[in-house]
N, C-alpha and C positions, 0 to 999 in steps of 0.2 A: 504493500500500500504506500510505502514511502516513495517508490518509483512513480506511482500515479501522481503524487503531489509534485514531484520534480518535473515529470513530463508535461503536466498541465500548467505548471507555473512558468515554464519557459515561453510558451506562446503569449502568456499574459505580460511578461516582461518585454517581449518583442513588440507587442501592441502598444504598451506604454511609451516605448521609445519612438516608434513610428508615428503614432497618432498625436502624441503630446510633446515629444522631445525630452521626456523626463524618465527617471528610473521607476521601476515598479513601486518602490516604497513611497514615491511622491504622487502617485495616482491613487487617490483614496478608494474609489469604487473597484478598481482592478486589484489593488492590494488586499482589500477586504475579501474579495472573492477568492483570491489565491490563498489567503489565510484560512478560509473556510475549508479548503481542501486539506490543509494541515490538521484541522479539527477532525475531519473524516478519518484521516490516518490514525490519529490518537484514539479516537473512539473505537475503531475496529480493533486496535491493539488492546485496549482496556477490556473490551468484551471477550476477546480470546483468552486473556489472562484470567479474567473472572471465571469463565467456564472451566478452565483448567484447575484453578484453585478449589472451586466448588466440587469438582469431580474428585480431587485428591482428598478433600475433607470427608466426602461421602464414603470413599473407600476406607479411610482410616476409622471412621465411626461405625462401619458395618462389620458384622460378625463374619459374613460370607462375602468375600470380594469377587467371587466368580460370576455372580448373577447381576452385577451392576454394569449396565452398558455405558460406554463413554459418551460424551456430548456429540451430537450430530456433526458439529463443526470439526471434530477431531477425525471422524471417519470420512467425511465428505467436504469438499470445498464449497459446495453449493450454497449453504446458508450465509457464509461470509461473502461470497461473490454477490449474492443478492443484496446484502446489506451495503456493501461498497457501491454497487450499482445505483441503488436508490439514493444514498447520501451524495454520490457524485452528481447525479441528475439534479438534486436539490441545490448543490453548490453551483452547477451550471446555470440554473435558473437565476440565481443571485447575480450572475455575471451577464447573462443574456438580456434580462429585462432592462437594466440600465443602458446596455449597449444599443437597444432599440429606441431609446428615448433621447438620443444625441447628448450624452453626458459630457461635462467638462472635466478637466483634470482633477478638480477638487469637489466633484459631486459626491456627497456623503454616501457611504456604503448603506444599502437598503434605505435610501432617502432619509437617513438619520434615525431610523427606527432604534429605539432604546438608547439614544444619545443622552448624555448628561444635559440638564437644562443650562441654557446660556444665561449668564448673569450680567 
């Protein structure tokens, strides 16, 4: 999943340079969208570790270890692939919606949703 973040952040950095002449860090809406991909990576990693730890605790607490099946994500990649796919699509929407509305370099990420109030 880290490679997904890298491979999708590179086009965002190129777009920031070509469209605005700035680095990715200076383009608020592109940077926010790229960071949401990092959040996807972290979330998938946490879910996988959580499942592994829960399975380990279940085996240790159980009298008979033979009858406890491992989590589905250990046996098959399909659940994690679906999770990554859905979260990546959500991150893509956060990049595509502003792109369709002719954003400027400092257009707030998600139009300022959940920003701190200005004083």
